[in-house]
N, C-alpha and C positions, 0 to 999 in steps of 0.2 A: 832894088839895086842889084846889078848883075855882078857876080863874083868873077873876076878875070884871073889873069896870071898873078902869081904871088908878087906883092909889091914890097919894095924895100924902103926903109927910112933910116935916118941917122940914129945910132944907138944912144939911148938916154942913159944918164948916170943913175946908179942906185941911190936911194935916199937913206941916209944913216938912221932916220927915225923908224924905219921899218925893219931894221936888222934883227930886232928881238923876235919878230914873227917868224923869220926864217931859221932862227937858232933855238927856239924855245923847246922843241922836242924832236924826237927822231921820226915820229910817224909822219908820213907824207913829205919828208924833208927833200928827197930827190925830186918828187913831183912839183913841190913848191918852187924849187930852184929852176926847174925847166920852164915852168909857167912864167916865172919872173924874167928869164932871159928872152922869152918870146914877146912878152909885153913891152919890155924895154927896147927891143929891136924895132918896134913900130914908131919910136920917137915920142911916145907919150911920157908925161912926167909922173914919177912915182911919189905918191903921198900916203900918209897914214890917216885913214878914216874909219871910224867905228871899230878900231883895233885891227884893221886889215889893210893890206896894201891895195891902194886904189890908183888906177892909172887915168890921168886927166888930160884934157886938152884946154889950155887957157883957163884952167880952174874948173872946168865942167867935167863931171864924172862920166867916164866912158865905160870902163870895165873894172871890176873888183875881183880879187882873188879870195876865196874862202874854202876851208876844208872841214869836212864832217867825219863821222866815224867810218862811213862806208865809201866815201868818195871825196875828191877835190873838185873844185869847179871854178870857172870864170863866169862872173855874173855881168851881163851886158845891161846897162841901165836903161837903154832904149831898145832892147832886144826885139820887142814886138815889131819894130819897124825894119828889121833886117830880113833880107832874103835868106832862105835856109836851104840851099840846094843839097846839102849833105844830110838834112833831116836830123840835126843834132841839138837844136835848141829845145830846152825844156822849160815849161811853165811850172814853177814850184808848187803853187796851189791855184785853185780857180779864182781866188781873189787878187792875185798878183796881176796887175794890168800892164805894166810897162816892161819890167825886167824879165830876162830869160837867161838860163844857165846853159853852159856846156859842161858836162860832167866827165870825170876821168877816174878810172880805177887802178891805173898803173902808169909807171914812167914810160914803158914801151908804147902805150897808147898815145901819150902826149907826143913822144918823138915821131911816131908815124903820122900824127895829125898836125905837125908843126906848120907846114905850109898852109893848110886849111885854116888853122887858127889865126895866122897872120892876116889872111885874107878877110876873115870875119871881123877882126879888129880894125882893119883898114876900112871896111864898110861902115863900121860903127863910128869911126872918125869922120867919114864923109857925111853921115847922118847928122852928127853934131855940128859940123861946119855949115851944113845947109840950114841949121836951125829948125829942122822938121819937128813939129810938136807931136806928142803922143796923144791920140784921142782917148780921153778918160770918161768913164761912166759918171753921170751926175749922181749926187747923193740920193735922189729920188729913185734911182735904178737899183739901189741896194735894198735887199729885203730887210724889213723891220720885224724882229721877233714878236710873236703875239704877246709874250710876257711884257715887253716894253710898251707895246700899244696899250695894254690894259693898265699899266702903271701910269702912263702919261694921261690917259683918260680919267684916272682916279685922282690925279693931282695937277690941277691947272698951272700952279706955279712951276712945277717940274717941267710940264709941257712947254711953257713959255721959255724956260731956261734952256731946254734942249733945242728949241727952234732958234734961239739966239746964238747958239754955238756956230763957229765957222763950219763950212761944209767939210773941211778936213777933219775937224774934231768929231763931227757927227759920224762920219764914215768910220773913224777909228773905234768909236763906241759900238756902232752897228756890227762891224766885223768881229769885235771882241765878244759881244753878247752872242752873236750867231754861231760862233765857233764852238760853243758848249753844246754837247749832244743831248744832255738831259735838261728837261724843263726846270727842274729844281736848281740846277747849276746856273742856268741862264737867269732865273729870278734872283739868285744869290748875288751874281755878278752885278745885276742892275741895282740892287739895294746898296751894295758897297760903293757903287759909283755915284749915287744920288748926291752926296755932299759936294763932289767934284763938279758935277753938272750944274748944281745950283750956284756954285762959285764961278761958273763960266770957264772952267778949266777942262783941258783934254785929258786923255788917259795918262799921258806922260808929261 
C-alpha cells in the first residue's frame, strides 16, 4: 500500500472508559495524550481492550496504544501488511507474526511524526476495510523443543492429548516452552503444563 499525502477524517470522541489510562500516572502522560489525539483524528473508535486504549474500525482492532519503561508505542494489529516507507515498524520478537510497533521516546518525536503516523493509521484502516488476511505460520512450522518431543514419546496419552489441542493452543505451548533458555527450565515448564494439556486446556 502506497503512503500518499496526509489524509483527514472526522475526529472521534474520546471513550470515558479509557480515561483512567491517561490519568493513572505522570510518566509518558504528554506522549499518551498526543498519540490519543492522533488516533482519534483518523475517525477510529476508542475502546478499552487488555487495559489499553485500542482504536477500532467497526469492532475490528486496528491500532493499540501501550507504554513501557523506555518507550511508548502504537501497535498495529496487521502491521506486517503495511508498507513501511519510513522504516519505523518494529517486530517485537521473532515469534510475533502479525503485529508491528512504532516506538517513541519523547513528545517532540511524536509531534514531528504526526503526519506520518496519520498516514500509517490510514493505511491500516485501508487494510482492515479490504479484509486482507495475514499469512500465518502453521503449527508444524514452529519448533518443538527436544524436551517436549522426549516427553511426548515417553507418554502416549500425553502425546494424544497434545495432538488433540487446537492449533492455537499448541502454538501457545510451543512458544512458551521454547522461550526458556535452559533445558531444565523447559522441562520444568512442560511438567507443570501436563495436567492442563491432558485436560485439553491451553495455557490461559
